[in-house]
N, C-alpha and C positions, 0 to 999 in steps of 0.2 A: 533497640536496647540490646538485643542479642548480638548485633554486630559490634557494638561498643565493648561488651563483655568479652567477645571472642578476640577482638584486637588487644584488649588488656591481657588476656590469657596468653596471646602470642608474645607479648612483651616480657613475660616472666621467664625466669631461668628455670627450666623444667628439671635440671639436674638436682636442684635443691628446692623442694616444694615449700620450704619454710621461709624462703627469701621473700621480703616484702615486694609489693608492686612498685614499679619505678616511679619517679617523682612526676608531678604534674607537668613540668616543663618538658620532660622526655616524652610524655604521652602526647602533648600538643605538637611537638616536633614530628612525631610519627604520623600525625593527621594533617600536616601542612600540605598545601597544594603545590604541585610541581608544574613545570612548563608544559608537559604533555597534557595535564588536566585542562589548562586554559586552551590549548590547541584543540582538544576534543570538544570543548564547549563552543569554541569558535566555529568549528566545522558543523556542528549540530545547528547553530544559529543560521549559518549560510544555507544549509539544506532546507530548513524550515522556511526561510525567506524566499527561496526559489520556489518551493511548493505553494507558498501563499500567493505568489504572483501568477500561478497557472490560470489560463483563461477558463471561463465556464464552458460546460459542455455545449457544443453548438451543432452536433449531428442530430438530425431529426430522428424521432423514434418511429418504429413501425406502428401505423395506426391500428386501432382495434375497431375495424369496420367490417362490412360484409365481404369485401374483397380479400382481407387479410386474416379474418377470424379463423379460417381453417388452418393457417400456418401456426397459430398459437397452440393448437392441439398437437400438431406435428412436432413442434419444438418441445412441448411437454412430454410427449411419449417417446420420440425417437432422437431428439437432440437438434442442435442448430444446423449441423451440416446436412441433415436430411431435409430440412425446410429450405435451405439455400438453393437446392437444386431447382426449385420452382420459381425463383425470383425472375429469371430471364424470360419466362413466358410472357410477362407483362412489361417488365423493365428492360426495354431494348430500344433500338433506334426508331422503330415505327410507332410503338404505343406510348411509352413513358420514357423519353430519352434521359440519359445520364447527363449531369452538368459537366462542363468542360473541366478537365483535370481530375475527374473522379477516379479513384484507385481501382484496382482489380475487381472484377465483378463477382468472382467466386467466393468471396468472404464477406457477404453483405451484413450478416448478423454479428460480425466482429465489431463494427462501428455502430450500426443501427440497432439499438436496444429495443426490446419488447416493452410495451406499456403494461401497466397493471390493469387487467380487465375489470 
């Protein structure tokens, strides 16, 4: 309601405060949609359609078990980077190997989210 009143106020001639508000046709023409409005709506629809097609999250979460429970406390107290320093102690070629094509090892918690305890 405020926006309509504000636009009507903009349509008045402020040099003469007693001049009547413009006719209904002039008001409707001021609110008409332009080519850029349709372009903006089209871009918004394309972006929403792209985001709707995004695949579901497929990266496994850090389990909340006896092996990983201590890292939940580290993340809570010191942050993710402090906890990531300990990942390679177990996750290496000898103990728990990375799958083929796995990205850099120093940013584990960037992809692998913590579960809710």
